[in-house]
C-alpha positions in Angstrom: -0.3 25.2 -9.6 2.0 23.0 -11.7 1.0 19.3 -11.9 3.2 17.5 -14.4 3.2 13.8 -15.1 4.9 11.9 -18.0 2.5 9.6 -19.8 5.0 7.7 -22.0 4.7 4.6 -19.9 1.0 4.3 -20.2 0.0 6.1 -17.0 0.6 9.5 -15.3 3.9 8.9 -13.6 6.9 11.1 -12.8 9.0 10.9 -9.7 12.3 12.4 -8.3 12.5 15.9 -10.0 15.7 17.8 -10.6 15.6 21.2 -12.3 18.2 23.5 -13.8 18.3 26.5 -16.1 20.5 26.1 -19.2 20.7 27.8 -22.6 17.8 30.1 -21.7 15.3 27.3 -20.8 14.4 25.3 -17.8 15.1 21.6 -17.8 13.6 19.0 -15.6 14.9 15.4 -15.2 12.8 12.8 -13.4 12.2 9.1 -13.0 9.8 7.1 -15.2 8.8 3.5 -14.5 8.9 0.4 -16.8 6.1 0.0 -19.3 3.1 -1.7 -17.8 2.8 -4.2 -20.6 6.4 -5.4 -20.3 7.5 -4.0 -23.7 10.9 -2.3 -24.1 12.3 -0.4 -22.3 11.4 -2.6 -19.4 13.4 -0.8 -16.6 13.2 2.5 -14.9 14.6 5.4 -16.9 15.0 9.2 -16.8 12.5 11.5 -18.5 13.3 15.0 -19.8 11.0 17.9 -19.9 11.6 21.6 -20.8 9.8 24.8 -19.9 10.0 28.6 -20.5 8.2 29.6 -17.3 8.6 26.7 -14.8 4.8 26.1 -15.0 4.1 24.6 -18.4 6.3 21.6 -19.2 6.8 19.7 -22.4 8.3 16.2 -22.5 11.3 16.5 -24.9 13.0 13.1 -24.5 14.5 10.6 -22.2 17.7 8.9 -21.2 17.5 5.2 -22.3 19.8 2.5 -21.0 23.1 2.4 -22.9 25.5 0.5 -20.6 25.4 -2.8 -18.8 25.2 -1.2 -15.4 21.9 0.5 -16.5 20.4 -2.8 -17.7 18.1 -3.3 -14.7 17.1 0.4 -14.7 18.3 3.8 -13.5 16.6 6.8 -12.0 16.5 9.5 -9.3 18.6 12.2 -11.1 20.3 15.2 -9.4 21.4 18.0 -11.8 23.8 20.9 -11.7 25.2 23.3 -14.3 29.0 23.5 -14.2 31.5 24.9 -16.8 28.8 25.4 -19.4 27.3 21.9 -19.2 24.6 20.0 -17.4 26.0 17.3 -15.0 23.6 14.6 -14.1 24.2 12.4 -11.0 21.9 9.4 -11.0 21.5 5.9 -9.5 21.4 2.4 -10.9 18.2 0.6 -9.9 17.2 -3.0 -9.2 20.5 -4.2 -7.8 19.7 -4.0 -4.1 22.8 -3.1 -2.0 24.9 -2.9 -5.2 23.0 0.2 -6.5 25.4 3.0 -7.0 25.8 6.6 -8.2 26.6 7.4 -11.9 27.5 10.5 -13.7 26.8 11.9 -17.2 27.2 15.3 -19.0 25.1 17.1 -21.6 25.7 20.2 -23.7 22.2 20.4 -25.1 20.0 19.2 -22.2 18.8 16.0 -24.0 21.8 13.9 -25.0 24.2 12.7 -22.2 27.6 11.3 -22.4 28.2 8.8 -19.6 31.3 9.0 -17.4 33.5 6.2 -18.6 34.3 5.1 -15.0 30.6 4.6 -14.0 29.4 3.8 -11.4 31.4 6.6 -9.7 30.5 6.1 -6.1 29.2 3.8 -3.4 29.9 4.1 0.3 32.2 2.0 2.6 32.1 1.3 6.3 30.3 -1.0 8.6 27.5 1.6 9.3 25.9 1.0 5.8 25.1 -1.8 3.3 27.1 -0.3 0.4 24.1 1.1 -1.4 24.1 4.7 -2.8 20.9 6.3 -4.3 19.2 9.7 -4.6 22.2 11.8 -5.4 22.3 15.6 -5.1 25.4 17.8 -5.5 26.4 21.4 -4.5 29.6 23.4 -4.8 31.0 24.3 -1.3 34.5 25.3 -0.2 35.9 24.7 -3.8 34.7 21.1 -3.8 31.6 19.3 -5.2 29.7 17.8 -2.3 27.8 14.7 -3.2 24.9 13.7 -0.9 23.4 10.3 -1.1 21.0 8.0 0.7 22.1 4.6 1.9 20.8 1.9 4.3 22.0 0.3 7.5 23.6 -3.1 7.2 20.2 -4.9 7.6 18.8 -2.8 4.7 16.0 -1.4 6.9 16.9 2.2 7.8 17.5 4.7 5.0 19.8 7.6 5.9 22.2 10.2 4.5 25.9 10.3 3.7 28.2 12.7 2.0 31.4 12.5 -0.2 33.4 15.3 -1.9 35.5 15.6 -5.1 37.7 18.3 -6.5 36.0 20.5 -9.1 38.6 19.7 -11.7 38.6 15.9 -11.0 36.1 14.9 -13.7 33.9 13.3 -11.0 34.8 9.8 -12.0 35.4 6.7 -9.8 38.4 7.4 -7.6 37.7 11.1 -7.4 35.5 10.9 -4.4 36.4 11.0 -0.7 33.8 9.8 1.7 33.4 12.5 4.4 31.5 10.5 7.1 32.1 7.4 9.2 28.5 7.3 10.2 25.2 8.7 8.9 25.1 12.6 8.8 21.3 12.5 9.2 19.2 9.4 10.0 15.5 9.2 11.0 14.8 10.0 14.7 11.5 11.9 14.6 8.2 10.1 14.6 7.1 11.4 11.2 10.4 10.3 9.6 9.6 6.7 10.2 12.6 4.5 9.0 13.7 6.8 6.2 15.6 10.0 5.4 16.3 10.2 1.6 16.5 12.6 -1.3 18.7 15.3 0.0 18.0 18.6 -1.8 20.8 21.1 -1.2 20.8 24.9 -1.0 23.5 27.4 0.1 22.7 30.6 2.0 25.6 32.9 3.1 28.0 30.0 3.4 25.7 27.7 5.2 24.2 24.6 3.6 20.6 23.6 4.0 19.3 20.2 3.3 15.7 19.7 2.4 15.0 16.0 2.8 12.2 13.4 2.5 11.2 11.7 5.7 9.5 8.2 5.8 9.2 5.8 2.9 6.8 6.5 0.0 3.2 7.0 0.9 3.7 6.4 4.7 3.2 9.3 4.1 6.5 10.8 2.9 6.9 14.5 3.9 9.6 17.1 3.6 11.9 18.5 6.4 14.9 20.7 6.5 18.3 20.7 8.3 21.2 23.2 8.4 25.0 22.8 8.5 28.1 25.0 8.8 30.5 22.5 7.2 28.2 20.4 5.0 28.8 17.3 7.1 27.2 17.9 10.5 23.5 18.8 10.3 20.9 20.0 12.7 17.2 19.9 12.0 15.4 23.3 11.8 12.0 21.8 12.6 10.5 18.9 14.5 7.5 18.8 12.2 7.5 18.7 8.3 8.1 21.9 6.5 6.0 20.6 3.6 3.5 17.9 4.8 1.3 15.6 2.7 -2.0 17.1 1.6 -5.4 16.9 3.3 -7.8 14.0 2.4 -9.0 14.5 -1.2 -6.1 16.7 -2.3 -3.8 15.8 -5.1 -0.9 14.9 -2.7 -2.9 13.3 0.2 -0.7 10.2 -0.1 2.6 12.1 0.2 4.7 15.2 -0.5 8.1 13.7 -1.2 11.5 13.6 -2.9 12.4 17.3 -2.9 14.7 19.3 -5.2 15.7 22.9 -4.5 16.0 25.2 -7.5 17.3 28.7 -7.3 16.6 30.8 -10.3 18.7 33.6 -11.8 16.7 36.2 -9.8 17.5 34.4 -6.5 14.0 33.2 -6.0 14.0 29.6 -4.7 11.5 26.9 -5.6 11.0 23.5 -3.9 10.1 20.9 -6.5 8.6 17.6 -5.1 6.5 14.6 -6.0 3.0 13.7 -4.8 0.0 11.5 -5.4 -3.4 10.6 -3.8 -3.7 6.9 -4.7 -0.8 5.3 -2.8 1.5 5.4 -5.8 -0.6 4.3 -8.8 0.2 7.7 -10.3 2.8 10.3 -9.5 2.8 14.0 -10.3 5.5 16.7 -9.9 4.8 20.2 -8.5 6.6 23.0 -6.7 6.2 25.7 -4.1 8.1 28.9 -3.7 10.4 29.1 -0.6 10.7 32.4 1.4 13.3 33.1 4.0 13.2 34.6 7.4 15.5 35.0 10.5 18.4 36.5 8.6 17.7 34.4 5.6 18.3 30.9 7.1 14.8 29.7 8.1 12.7 28.6 5.1 8.9 28.9 4.9 6.4 28.1 2.2 5.1 31.1 0.3 1.3 31.1 -0.1 
């Protein structure tokens, strides 16, 4: 089993994976924390690893802060390949309700050009507090659907929203139309606690599936799944987690969280996620392969 952790910050620590295949290699983007000793860089950033087989990963670089809006940190990337380039949608960090989604593009997997209009999106409406984090995107009905997590006006409940942009828009600020006037998925099941975050999108025969993290980190966070015909109205497929945290003593006993769904060129699908067994002192990334039943719409974990 793959267990990857970046050690560039003085501990084994990688969160929030996003994986694409580009130019013949697999690329993984993930969150890395500030240095423990306070030396530069002192904010959250995005690490970059590459692989030839999805199992053995090598750190090949990182995105360091370049702009004022990244000064307090940035993290939680979502990645997609469009028109021969890697598009990264990530969040600012450390700004509370003012955290928002940003966009950058790479043609080599390592160096990213920021969208000149960043940040590109934050939600409106009296149902949320204006924050947008944990972006994931997917092409649906000739648009790019942007899924994000936000919080209620009191900043207590984490929940999901969605916006769309034209595929030829450049994805900058002003290109996005918010498609919901309330949360499209908010925590209601006991295991979800006060949080649904980290939407991980997949398309199956025109329907959209959202793998999501329920509960805040180490509560434990676990992974569920919901389905939608239009990408806006979702129904849960299960009342219990699809991927729970591990048994006591296992590497992910504290949580299995923050998923990302990667479909390879052979149509095999892999659910990447984060886990740890020490309540967040370390974080590792791993994956399981997803199988499909009931006409290809019900996911299960391949063993």
